[in-house]
NUGUKOL-221792 format. One record per residue (C-alpha): x, y, z. Coordinates in steps of 0.1 Angstrom, whole numbers, plus 2048, in hexadecimal, padded with zeros to 3 digits. Layout:
<recs>
<rec c1="X" c2="Y" c3="Z"/>
...
</recs>
This chain:
<recs>
<rec c1="D05" c2="368" c3="FB6"/>
<rec c1="CE3" c2="376" c3="FAC"/>
<rec c1="CD3" c2="38A" c3="FC4"/>
<rec c1="CB1" c2="38B" c3="FC6"/>
<rec c1="CB2" c2="3B2" c3="FB8"/>
<rec c1="CC3" c2="3A6" c3="F98"/>
<rec c1="CAD" c2="387" c3="F96"/>
<rec c1="C92" c2="39C" c3="F96"/>
<rec c1="C9D" c2="3B5" c3="F7A"/>
<rec c1="CA8" c2="396" c3="F67"/>
<rec c1="C82" c2="387" c3="F69"/>
<rec c1="C71" c2="3AD" c3="F61"/>
<rec c1="C87" c2="3A6" c3="F3F"/>
<rec c1="C7F" c2="384" c3="F36"/>
<rec c1="C61" c2="378" c3="F4B"/>
<rec c1="C61" c2="364" c3="F68"/>
<rec c1="C5E" c2="343" c3="F4E"/>
<rec c1="C7E" c2="34B" c3="F3E"/>
<rec c1="C8E" c2="34B" c3="F5E"/>
<rec c1="C98" c2="330" c3="F70"/>
<rec c1="CB1" c2="32B" c3="F92"/>
<rec c1="CA2" c2="30B" c3="F9B"/>
<rec c1="CBB" c2="2ED" c3="FA4"/>
<rec c1="CAB" c2="2D8" c3="F8C"/>
<rec c1="CAE" c2="2F4" c3="F71"/>
<rec c1="CD2" c2="2FC" c3="F74"/>
<rec c1="CDF" c2="2DB" c3="F75"/>
<rec c1="CCF" c2="2D3" c3="F54"/>
<rec c1="CE9" c2="2F0" c3="F43"/>
<rec c1="D03" c2="2EB" c3="F5F"/>
<rec c1="D17" c2="2D1" c3="F46"/>
<rec c1="D1A" c2="2CC" c3="F1D"/>
<rec c1="D28" c2="2AD" c3="F09"/>
<rec c1="D4C" c2="2B2" c3="F18"/>
<rec c1="D53" c2="296" c3="F30"/>
<rec c1="D5C" c2="29E" c3="F53"/>
<rec c1="D50" c2="2C1" c3="F56"/>
<rec c1="D33" c2="2D1" c3="F68"/>
<rec c1="D2A" c2="2F1" c3="F7B"/>
<rec c1="D0D" c2="301" c3="F86"/>
<rec c1="CFD" c2="324" c3="F7D"/>
<rec c1="CF0" c2="33A" c3="F8D"/>
<rec c1="CD0" c2="33C" c3="F75"/>
<rec c1="CC2" c2="332" c3="F52"/>
<rec c1="CB7" c2="350" c3="F44"/>
<rec c1="CA2" c2="34C" c3="F1F"/>
<rec c1="CA0" c2="36E" c3="F09"/>
<rec c1="C89" c2="371" c3="EEB"/>
<rec c1="C9A" c2="38B" c3="EDB"/>
<rec c1="CB6" c2="39F" c3="ED4"/>
<rec c1="CAE" c2="3BE" c3="EEB"/>
<rec c1="CAA" c2="3A3" c3="F08"/>
<rec c1="CCD" c2="398" c3="F03"/>
<rec c1="CD7" c2="3BA" c3="F04"/>
<rec c1="CC4" c2="3C0" c3="F25"/>
<rec c1="CD3" c2="3A3" c3="F35"/>
<rec c1="CF5" c2="3A6" c3="F2F"/>
<rec c1="CF2" c2="3CB" c3="F37"/>
<rec c1="CEA" c2="3C3" c3="F5C"/>
<rec c1="D04" c2="3A7" c3="F5A"/>
<rec c1="D1F" c2="3BB" c3="F4D"/>
<rec c1="D19" c2="3D3" c3="F6D"/>
<rec c1="D14" c2="3B6" c3="F83"/>
<rec c1="D33" c2="3A4" c3="F7B"/>
<rec c1="D18" c2="383" c3="F75"/>
<rec c1="D2D" c2="36C" c3="F57"/>
<rec c1="D17" c2="361" c3="F3B"/>
<rec c1="D16" c2="343" c3="F2A"/>
<rec c1="D07" c2="343" c3="F07"/>
<rec c1="CFB" c2="321" c3="F02"/>
<rec c1="CED" c2="30F" c3="EDF"/>
<rec c1="CE5" c2="2E7" c3="EE6"/>
<rec c1="D06" c2="2E2" c3="EFA"/>
<rec c1="D17" c2="2C9" c3="EDF"/>
<rec c1="D38" c2="2D4" c3="EE2"/>
<rec c1="D52" c2="2C2" c3="EED"/>
<rec c1="D69" c2="2DB" c3="F02"/>
<rec c1="D53" c2="2E4" c3="F1C"/>
<rec c1="D4D" c2="306" c3="F0B"/>
<rec c1="D2B" c2="30B" c3="F18"/>
<rec c1="D31" c2="2FB" c3="F39"/>
<rec c1="D2E" c2="31A" c3="F52"/>
<rec c1="D4D" c2="311" c3="F63"/>
<rec c1="D4A" c2="335" c3="F75"/>
<rec c1="D25" c2="334" c3="F80"/>
<rec c1="D0E" c2="352" c3="F73"/>
<rec c1="CF1" c2="34C" c3="F5A"/>
<rec c1="CEE" c2="335" c3="F3D"/>
<rec c1="CDB" c2="345" c3="F20"/>
<rec c1="CC6" c2="32E" c3="F0E"/>
<rec c1="CB8" c2="33A" c3="EEA"/>
<rec c1="C9C" c2="325" c3="EE7"/>
<rec c1="C86" c2="340" c3="EDF"/>
<rec c1="C9B" c2="34D" c3="EC8"/>
<rec c1="C98" c2="332" c3="EAE"/>
<rec c1="C8D" c2="33E" c3="E8E"/>
<rec c1="C96" c2="344" c3="E6B"/>
<rec c1="C93" c2="363" c3="E62"/>
<rec c1="C98" c2="363" c3="E3D"/>
<rec c1="CA4" c2="351" c3="E1F"/>
<rec c1="CB3" c2="368" c3="E04"/>
<rec c1="CB1" c2="354" c3="DE1"/>
<rec c1="CB9" c2="374" c3="DD4"/>
<rec c1="CD6" c2="37A" c3="DE5"/>
<rec c1="CDF" c2="355" c3="DF1"/>
<rec c1="CDF" c2="35E" c3="E13"/>
<rec c1="CCA" c2="34F" c3="E36"/>
<rec c1="CC9" c2="368" c3="E53"/>
<rec c1="CBE" c2="351" c3="E75"/>
<rec c1="CBD" c2="355" c3="E9D"/>
<rec c1="CD4" c2="343" c3="EAC"/>
<rec c1="CC0" c2="32B" c3="EBC"/>
<rec c1="CBA" c2="317" c3="E98"/>
<rec c1="CC1" c2="2F4" c3="E96"/>
<rec c1="CDB" c2="2EA" c3="E7B"/>
<rec c1="CC9" c2="2D1" c3="E68"/>
<rec c1="CAA" c2="2E7" c3="E6B"/>
<rec c1="CBC" c2="302" c3="E5B"/>
<rec c1="CCC" c2="2E7" c3="E3D"/>
<rec c1="CAA" c2="2D9" c3="E37"/>
<rec c1="C98" c2="2FC" c3="E35"/>
<rec c1="CAC" c2="307" c3="E1A"/>
<rec c1="CB2" c2="2E7" c3="E04"/>
<rec c1="C8C" c2="2E6" c3="E00"/>
<rec c1="C96" c2="30C" c3="DEF"/>
<rec c1="CB0" c2="2F8" c3="DDA"/>
<rec c1="CCB" c2="309" c3="DEE"/>
<rec c1="CE9" c2="2F6" c3="E02"/>
<rec c1="CFA" c2="2FF" c3="E26"/>
<rec c1="D18" c2="2EA" c3="E25"/>
<rec c1="D24" c2="2EB" c3="E49"/>
<rec c1="D15" c2="2CD" c3="E54"/>
<rec c1="D23" c2="2C0" c3="E7D"/>
<rec c1="D1B" c2="29F" c3="E83"/>
<rec c1="D04" c2="2AE" c3="EA3"/>
<rec c1="CEE" c2="2C0" c3="E88"/>
<rec c1="CD2" c2="2AF" c3="E93"/>
<rec c1="CD3" c2="2C2" c3="EB4"/>
<rec c1="CEE" c2="2DE" c3="EB1"/>
<rec c1="CE6" c2="2FF" c3="EAE"/>
<rec c1="CF1" c2="317" c3="E93"/>
<rec c1="CFD" c2="332" c3="EB0"/>
<rec c1="D10" c2="319" c3="EC0"/>
<rec c1="D1D" c2="30C" c3="E9D"/>
<rec c1="D2B" c2="332" c3="E97"/>
<rec c1="D39" c2="334" c3="EBC"/>
<rec c1="D4E" c2="313" c3="EB7"/>
<rec c1="D51" c2="318" c3="E93"/>
<rec c1="D45" c2="2F5" c3="E8A"/>
<rec c1="D50" c2="2DF" c3="E72"/>
<rec c1="D43" c2="2BE" c3="E62"/>
<rec c1="D44" c2="2A4" c3="E4A"/>
<rec c1="D44" c2="2BB" c3="E2B"/>
<rec c1="D5E" c2="2D4" c3="E39"/>
<rec c1="D7A" c2="2C5" c3="E1F"/>
<rec c1="D6B" c2="2D4" c3="E03"/>
<rec c1="D50" c2="2F0" c3="E0F"/>
<rec c1="D63" c2="2FD" c3="E2E"/>
<rec c1="D55" c2="304" c3="E51"/>
<rec c1="D3E" c2="31A" c3="E63"/>
<rec c1="D53" c2="338" c3="E5F"/>
<rec c1="D52" c2="334" c3="E39"/>
<rec c1="D2D" c2="33B" c3="E37"/>
<rec c1="D29" c2="358" c3="E52"/>
<rec c1="D22" c2="379" c3="E3F"/>
<rec c1="D18" c2="389" c3="E5C"/>
<rec c1="D0B" c2="38F" c3="E80"/>
<rec c1="CF9" c2="39E" c3="E9B"/>
<rec c1="D0B" c2="3A0" c3="EBB"/>
<rec c1="D04" c2="3A9" c3="EDC"/>
<rec c1="D29" c2="3B6" c3="EF3"/>
<rec c1="D31" c2="3B3" c3="F13"/>
<rec c1="D26" c2="3D7" c3="F16"/>
<rec c1="D00" c2="3CF" c3="F09"/>
<rec c1="D08" c2="3E3" c3="EE8"/>
<rec c1="CF8" c2="3D0" c3="EC7"/>
<rec c1="D10" c2="3D2" c3="EAA"/>
<rec c1="D0A" c2="3C7" c3="E84"/>
<rec c1="D27" c2="3BA" c3="E73"/>
<rec c1="D28" c2="3AC" c3="E51"/>
<rec c1="D08" c2="3AA" c3="E40"/>
<rec c1="CFC" c2="39C" c3="E1A"/>
<rec c1="D19" c2="3A6" c3="E05"/>
<rec c1="D34" c2="395" c3="DF1"/>
<rec c1="D4C" c2="3AC" c3="DFA"/>
<rec c1="D56" c2="3C4" c3="E17"/>
<rec c1="D73" c2="3CC" c3="E25"/>
<rec c1="D65" c2="3EA" c3="E3D"/>
<rec c1="D79" c2="3E8" c3="E57"/>
<rec c1="D83" c2="3CA" c3="E6D"/>
<rec c1="D7A" c2="3AC" c3="E63"/>
<rec c1="D64" c2="3A9" c3="E88"/>
<rec c1="D4A" c2="38E" c3="E77"/>
<rec c1="D66" c2="374" c3="E76"/>
<rec c1="D73" c2="380" c3="E99"/>
<rec c1="D55" c2="373" c3="EA6"/>
<rec c1="D54" c2="350" c3="E94"/>
<rec c1="D67" c2="33B" c3="EAA"/>
<rec c1="D67" c2="34F" c3="EC4"/>
<rec c1="D55" c2="335" c3="EDE"/>
<rec c1="D40" c2="351" c3="EF0"/>
<rec c1="D5B" c2="362" c3="EFB"/>
<rec c1="D57" c2="386" c3="EEA"/>
<rec c1="D2F" c2="38B" c3="EE8"/>
<rec c1="D12" c2="378" c3="EE5"/>
<rec c1="D03" c2="372" c3="EC3"/>
<rec c1="CDD" c2="379" c3="EB9"/>
<rec c1="CE0" c2="378" c3="E93"/>
<rec c1="CF2" c2="36B" c3="E7A"/>
<rec c1="CEC" c2="370" c3="E50"/>
<rec c1="CFD" c2="34D" c3="E40"/>
<rec c1="D05" c2="345" c3="E1F"/>
<rec c1="CF5" c2="32F" c3="E06"/>
<rec c1="D00" c2="31C" c3="DE9"/>
<rec c1="CF0" c2="30B" c3="DCF"/>
<rec c1="CE5" c2="2E7" c3="DD4"/>
<rec c1="CFE" c2="2D2" c3="DC3"/>
<rec c1="CF3" c2="2C0" c3="DA3"/>
<rec c1="CF9" c2="29C" c3="DAF"/>
<rec c1="D0D" c2="287" c3="DC9"/>
<rec c1="D1D" c2="265" c3="DCC"/>
<rec c1="D27" c2="253" c3="DEC"/>
<rec c1="D45" c2="23A" c3="DEB"/>
<rec c1="D56" c2="221" c3="E09"/>
<rec c1="D7B" c2="216" c3="E04"/>
<rec c1="D87" c2="1FA" c3="E1F"/>
<rec c1="DA6" c2="1F5" c3="E26"/>
<rec c1="DBF" c2="1DB" c3="E3E"/>
<rec c1="DD7" c2="1F5" c3="E46"/>
<rec c1="DCF" c2="213" c3="E58"/>
<rec c1="DEC" c2="229" c3="E49"/>
<rec c1="DE0" c2="21E" c3="E20"/>
<rec c1="DC1" c2="22F" c3="E2A"/>
<rec c1="DD3" c2="24E" c3="E37"/>
<rec c1="DE8" c2="24D" c3="E1B"/>
<rec c1="DC9" c2="24F" c3="E06"/>
<rec c1="DBC" c2="26D" c3="E12"/>
<rec c1="DDE" c2="281" c3="E09"/>
<rec c1="DDD" c2="272" c3="DE6"/>
<rec c1="DBD" c2="27C" c3="DDD"/>
<rec c1="DC5" c2="29E" c3="DEA"/>
<rec c1="DE4" c2="2A3" c3="DD9"/>
<rec c1="DD1" c2="295" c3="DB9"/>
<rec c1="DC0" c2="2B5" c3="DB9"/>
<rec c1="D9E" c2="2A4" c3="DC1"/>
<rec c1="D8A" c2="2B5" c3="DE1"/>
<rec c1="D6C" c2="29D" c3="DE9"/>
<rec c1="D4F" c2="2A9" c3="DFE"/>
<rec c1="D56" c2="296" c3="E15"/>
<rec c1="D74" c2="27D" c3="E1F"/>
<rec c1="D6F" c2="26C" c3="E3D"/>
<rec c1="D86" c2="253" c3="E50"/>
<rec c1="D7A" c2="239" c3="E69"/>
<rec c1="D94" c2="21D" c3="E7C"/>
<rec c1="D8A" c2="1F9" c3="E82"/>
<rec c1="D80" c2="1FD" c3="EA8"/>
<rec c1="D6D" c2="219" c3="EA1"/>
<rec c1="D59" c2="20A" c3="E81"/>
<rec c1="D55" c2="1E8" c3="E97"/>
<rec c1="D42" c2="1FF" c3="EB5"/>
<rec c1="D2D" c2="215" c3="E96"/>
<rec c1="D22" c2="1F5" c3="E85"/>
<rec c1="D14" c2="1E7" c3="EA6"/>
<rec c1="D00" c2="205" c3="EA9"/>
<rec c1="CF4" c2="20E" c3="E89"/>
<rec c1="CF2" c2="1EB" c3="E7A"/>
<rec c1="CF7" c2="1F3" c3="E59"/>
<rec c1="D0C" c2="1D5" c3="E4D"/>
<rec c1="D2E" c2="1EC" c3="E4E"/>
<rec c1="D4D" c2="1D4" c3="E49"/>
<rec c1="D60" c2="1D1" c3="E6C"/>
<rec c1="D79" c2="1BC" c3="E63"/>
<rec c1="D91" c2="1D6" c3="E51"/>
<rec c1="DA8" c2="1F1" c3="E65"/>
<rec c1="D98" c2="20F" c3="E57"/>
<rec c1="D7F" c2="21A" c3="E3D"/>
<rec c1="D7E" c2="23D" c3="E26"/>
<rec c1="D5A" c2="24C" c3="E24"/>
<rec c1="D5C" c2="261" c3="E02"/>
<rec c1="D48" c2="278" c3="DF3"/>
<rec c1="D42" c2="28B" c3="DD7"/>
<rec c1="D27" c2="2A9" c3="DC5"/>
<rec c1="D25" c2="2BA" c3="DAB"/>
<rec c1="D1F" c2="2B9" c3="D88"/>
<rec c1="D18" c2="291" c3="D7A"/>
<rec c1="D34" c2="294" c3="D65"/>
<rec c1="D4C" c2="2A4" c3="D82"/>
<rec c1="D43" c2="287" c3="D9A"/>
<rec c1="D47" c2="26B" c3="D84"/>
<rec c1="D68" c2="273" c3="D7C"/>
<rec c1="D72" c2="27F" c3="D9F"/>
<rec c1="D65" c2="261" c3="DAC"/>
<rec c1="D77" c2="24B" c3="D96"/>
<rec c1="D98" c2="25A" c3="D9C"/>
<rec c1="D93" c2="255" c3="DBE"/>
<rec c1="D89" c2="235" c3="DBE"/>
<rec c1="DAB" c2="231" c3="DAA"/>
<rec c1="DBD" c2="23F" c3="DC5"/>
<rec c1="DB1" c2="229" c3="DDB"/>
<rec c1="DB9" c2="20A" c3="DCC"/>
<rec c1="DDE" c2="217" c3="DC2"/>
<rec c1="DDF" c2="21B" c3="DEA"/>
<rec c1="DD9" c2="1F6" c3="DF5"/>
<rec c1="DB2" c2="1FB" c3="DF9"/>
<rec c1="DA2" c2="1D7" c3="DF9"/>
<rec c1="D82" c2="1E4" c3="DEE"/>
<rec c1="D72" c2="204" c3="DDF"/>
<rec c1="D48" c2="203" c3="DDD"/>
<rec c1="D34" c2="21F" c3="DD1"/>
<rec c1="D14" c2="224" c3="DE4"/>
<rec c1="CF8" c2="217" c3="DCB"/>
<rec c1="CDA" c2="22D" c3="DD7"/>
<rec c1="CD7" c2="249" c3="DF0"/>
<rec c1="CCA" c2="234" c3="E0C"/>
<rec c1="CEE" c2="223" c3="E0E"/>
<rec c1="CFD" c2="243" c3="E0A"/>
<rec c1="CEC" c2="252" c3="E25"/>
<rec c1="CEC" c2="231" c3="E3A"/>
<rec c1="D14" c2="23A" c3="E37"/>
<rec c1="D12" c2="25D" c3="E42"/>
<rec c1="CFE" c2="258" c3="E5A"/>
<rec c1="D12" c2="238" c3="E6C"/>
<rec c1="D2E" c2="256" c3="E6A"/>
<rec c1="D1C" c2="26D" c3="E7D"/>
<rec c1="D17" c2="253" c3="E9A"/>
<rec c1="D3C" c2="24C" c3="E9D"/>
<rec c1="D35" c2="25F" c3="EBD"/>
<rec c1="D18" c2="251" c3="ECC"/>
<rec c1="D23" c2="22D" c3="EC6"/>
<rec c1="D42" c2="22D" c3="ED4"/>
<rec c1="D30" c2="243" c3="EF1"/>
<rec c1="D21" c2="21D" c3="EFB"/>
<rec c1="D44" c2="20D" c3="F03"/>
<rec c1="D4A" c2="21D" c3="F20"/>
<rec c1="D3A" c2="237" c3="F3B"/>
<rec c1="D53" c2="257" c3="F30"/>
<rec c1="D5C" c2="25D" c3="F0C"/>
<rec c1="D77" c2="274" c3="F06"/>
<rec c1="D74" c2="283" c3="EE0"/>
<rec c1="D92" c2="29A" c3="ED1"/>
<rec c1="D99" c2="2A9" c3="EB2"/>
<rec c1="DBE" c2="2AB" c3="EAA"/>
<rec c1="DC2" c2="2BC" c3="E88"/>
<rec c1="DE2" c2="2B9" c3="E72"/>
<rec c1="DEB" c2="2C4" c3="E49"/>
<rec c1="DDA" c2="2A7" c3="E33"/>
<rec c1="DFC" c2="29C" c3="E29"/>
<rec c1="E04" c2="292" c3="E4D"/>
<rec c1="DE4" c2="27C" c3="E53"/>
<rec c1="DF9" c2="259" c3="E51"/>
<rec c1="E10" c2="267" c3="E69"/>
<rec c1="DF6" c2="274" c3="E81"/>
<rec c1="DE5" c2="252" c3="E80"/>
<rec c1="E01" c2="23F" c3="E86"/>
<rec c1="E0A" c2="256" c3="EA4"/>
<rec c1="DE6" c2="257" c3="EB5"/>
<rec c1="DEC" c2="22C" c3="EB1"/>
<rec c1="E0B" c2="22C" c3="EBF"/>
<rec c1="E03" c2="246" c3="EDB"/>
<rec c1="DE6" c2="22F" c3="EE7"/>
<rec c1="DF9" c2="210" c3="EE8"/>
<rec c1="E15" c2="226" c3="EFF"/>
<rec c1="DFF" c2="232" c3="F18"/>
<rec c1="DE6" c2="20E" c3="F14"/>
<rec c1="DC3" c2="21E" c3="F0E"/>
<rec c1="DAF" c2="217" c3="EF6"/>
<rec c1="DAC" c2="233" c3="EDA"/>
<rec c1="D8F" c2="230" c3="EBE"/>
<rec c1="D97" c2="249" c3="E9F"/>
<rec c1="D86" c2="258" c3="E83"/>
<rec c1="D79" c2="27B" c3="E73"/>
<rec c1="D7E" c2="294" c3="E58"/>
<rec c1="D9F" c2="284" c3="E49"/>
<rec c1="D9B" c2="29C" c3="E29"/>
<rec c1="DA3" c2="2BC" c3="E40"/>
<rec c1="DB8" c2="2A9" c3="E55"/>
<rec c1="DA0" c2="2A8" c3="E74"/>
<rec c1="DA6" c2="287" c3="E89"/>
<rec c1="D8F" c2="27E" c3="EA4"/>
<rec c1="DA6" c2="269" c3="EBF"/>
<rec c1="D86" c2="25E" c3="ED6"/>
<rec c1="D90" c2="24C" c3="EF6"/>
<rec c1="D72" c2="235" c3="F07"/>
<rec c1="D7F" c2="235" c3="F2F"/>
<rec c1="D6E" c2="23A" c3="F4E"/>
<rec c1="D79" c2="25C" c3="F62"/>
<rec c1="D72" c2="243" c3="F82"/>
<rec c1="D96" c2="231" c3="F7C"/>
<rec c1="DAA" c2="24E" c3="F80"/>
<rec c1="DC8" c2="23B" c3="F75"/>
<rec c1="DBC" c2="232" c3="F51"/>
<rec c1="DB0" c2="25B" c3="F52"/>
<rec c1="DD0" c2="263" c3="F58"/>
<rec c1="DDB" c2="252" c3="F3C"/>
<rec c1="DC4" c2="259" c3="F27"/>
<rec c1="DCD" c2="280" c3="F2D"/>
<rec c1="DF0" c2="27C" c3="F28"/>
<rec c1="DEC" c2="266" c3="F06"/>
<rec c1="DD7" c2="286" c3="EF8"/>
<rec c1="DF1" c2="2A1" c3="F04"/>
<rec c1="E0C" c2="289" c3="EED"/>
<rec c1="DED" c2="289" c3="ED0"/>
<rec c1="DEC" c2="2AE" c3="ED5"/>
<rec c1="E0D" c2="2B4" c3="ED6"/>
<rec c1="E17" c2="29D" c3="EB8"/>
<rec c1="DFC" c2="2B1" c3="EA4"/>
<rec c1="E0C" c2="2D3" c3="EA8"/>
<rec c1="E30" c2="2C1" c3="E9E"/>
<rec c1="E22" c2="2B5" c3="E80"/>
<rec c1="E15" c2="2DD" c3="E75"/>
<rec c1="DF3" c2="2D4" c3="E86"/>
<rec c1="DDA" c2="2E3" c3="EA3"/>
<rec c1="DCE" c2="2D8" c3="EC3"/>
<rec c1="DAB" c2="2DA" c3="EB7"/>
<rec c1="D9B" c2="2DA" c3="E95"/>
<rec c1="D74" c2="2E6" c3="E9B"/>
<rec c1="D70" c2="2DB" c3="EBD"/>
<rec c1="D7A" c2="2FB" c3="ECE"/>
<rec c1="D90" c2="307" c3="EEC"/>
<rec c1="D77" c2="30A" c3="F06"/>
<rec c1="D89" c2="2FC" c3="F27"/>
<rec c1="D95" c2="2DA" c3="F1E"/>
<rec c1="DAF" c2="2E9" c3="F00"/>
<rec c1="DB6" c2="30B" c3="F16"/>
<rec c1="DD7" c2="2FB" c3="F23"/>
<rec c1="DE4" c2="2F2" c3="F04"/>
<rec c1="DDC" c2="311" c3="EED"/>
<rec c1="DFB" c2="320" c3="EF6"/>
<rec c1="E0E" c2="303" c3="EE8"/>
<rec c1="DFF" c2="30F" c3="EC8"/>
<rec c1="DFD" c2="332" c3="EC9"/>
<rec c1="E1D" c2="338" c3="EDD"/>
<rec c1="E1B" c2="357" c3="EFB"/>
<rec c1="E19" c2="370" c3="EE1"/>
<rec c1="DF8" c2="363" c3="ECE"/>
<rec c1="DE5" c2="35D" c3="EF2"/>
<rec c1="DF0" c2="386" c3="EFC"/>
<rec c1="DE3" c2="390" c3="EDB"/>
<rec c1="DC0" c2="37B" c3="EE2"/>
<rec c1="DBD" c2="38A" c3="F06"/>
<rec c1="DC5" c2="3AB" c3="EFE"/>
<rec c1="DA3" c2="3A9" c3="EE6"/>
<rec c1="D91" c2="397" c3="EFF"/>
<rec c1="D98" c2="3B3" c3="F15"/>
<rec c1="D8F" c2="3CF" c3="EFF"/>
<rec c1="D6D" c2="3BE" c3="EF8"/>
<rec c1="D69" c2="3B3" c3="F18"/>
<rec c1="D7B" c2="3C4" c3="F35"/>
<rec c1="D63" c2="3B2" c3="F52"/>
<rec c1="D69" c2="38F" c3="F46"/>
<rec c1="D45" c2="389" c3="F43"/>
<rec c1="D44" c2="376" c3="F22"/>
<rec c1="D48" c2="350" c3="F25"/>
<rec c1="D65" c2="351" c3="F43"/>
<rec c1="D7C" c2="338" c3="F46"/>
<rec c1="D7B" c2="32F" c3="F24"/>
<rec c1="D9A" c2="32F" c3="F08"/>
<rec c1="DB2" c2="342" c3="F21"/>
<rec c1="DC1" c2="328" c3="F36"/>
<rec c1="DC8" c2="32C" c3="F5D"/>
<rec c1="DE8" c2="31F" c3="F57"/>
<rec c1="DF7" c2="30D" c3="F36"/>
<rec c1="E05" c2="2EC" c3="F30"/>
<rec c1="E2B" c2="2EC" c3="F34"/>
<rec c1="E36" c2="2DA" c3="F1D"/>
<rec c1="E55" c2="2E0" c3="EFD"/>
<rec c1="E43" c2="2DC" c3="ED8"/>
<rec c1="E52" c2="2DF" c3="EBA"/>
<rec c1="E42" c2="2F5" c3="E9F"/>
<rec c1="E45" c2="2F5" c3="E7C"/>
</recs>
């Protein structure tokens, strides 16, 4: 609850136009992209600079008011749902690209910068920022850092954390710290930069980031391989990696996903096959040509019925767009779409795909599977309806089995979506009690009053289950 005195303090900091506690204003930010989670904040505040963020946080810490930093709300773990009320911090004013440093190959940005805007700005200078989450048209850099977002290019280039060189962070006390910088080497103290990346806003508020850039690849090619057998497609993934080829993109879509995506984008995707692999490689012309030829041969050896290379950039872009549209397409099937991200070692992709299909059959639910198969990150997705309580219960049981199977195969409960509220009950399966205790010690040290995105990551109760780990 925010008193009139505290409300006026906030307004004095940001101006009345940047403080909203109306019912309509709060409703807009009461949920994110996660199904079945909604909770009203007490107010929505849009600071204009780091000092204003610091001043707001100091008041919240003194008054014990929860703070939820929010980008575009595209996350899928209820990480930006204000489940304990308090204030939602918006960064719509802090949305500038501050510097593109071509000498040091870095870009410095505020948290509200849209990912695609950043990518296009640096590419205009012949530079490359590889992280490319499917939501990049609307997701923000601050949100990407908080969730350590991945993307289609993660196999070859890594994820967001691999490109964060330095941060400006407002701590729960209101203190402002800077970590890292434009340095290729820096081992001065603990790696605080990495600590904040992926912390889901539970340790501090990111107000500025310095990101690594690399030169644009000389060329790239895109290929589509078609399969009559799901497991053959999955084996192709493992075999490509085992042959020491690391493509830029190695994506998997099963038949139900293909059918829905093609209905959505209408670009002529085959819908009469069990699965497709979307494969891309970039680099020098010689390397790309060699790798594409080798990967095509491997796919055919693993019983691909067709392997086709995109003839034009337009055709290649259509294929990429189709893959990025998978969630949007599946969301049209039923009122509720639950998308997860079970992740396993690459060598276990075939086993995981088979397990997902068996689990779907066991609980009599529809599960469409797609994802970043090259790095083991699959997205089993279930179209359902929260009003059908019986089916929803079976869906929840199915995903529990999927998480358990992923861990059994040496994987994890989340590869890129984060823990938030959705995965919190399962985190102990992965980390054990000792791992949870270590994380809580860090949280307590940096946020003793638990105002930073409370209720996320750490579950009030853990799901009880015996899980075999390797």
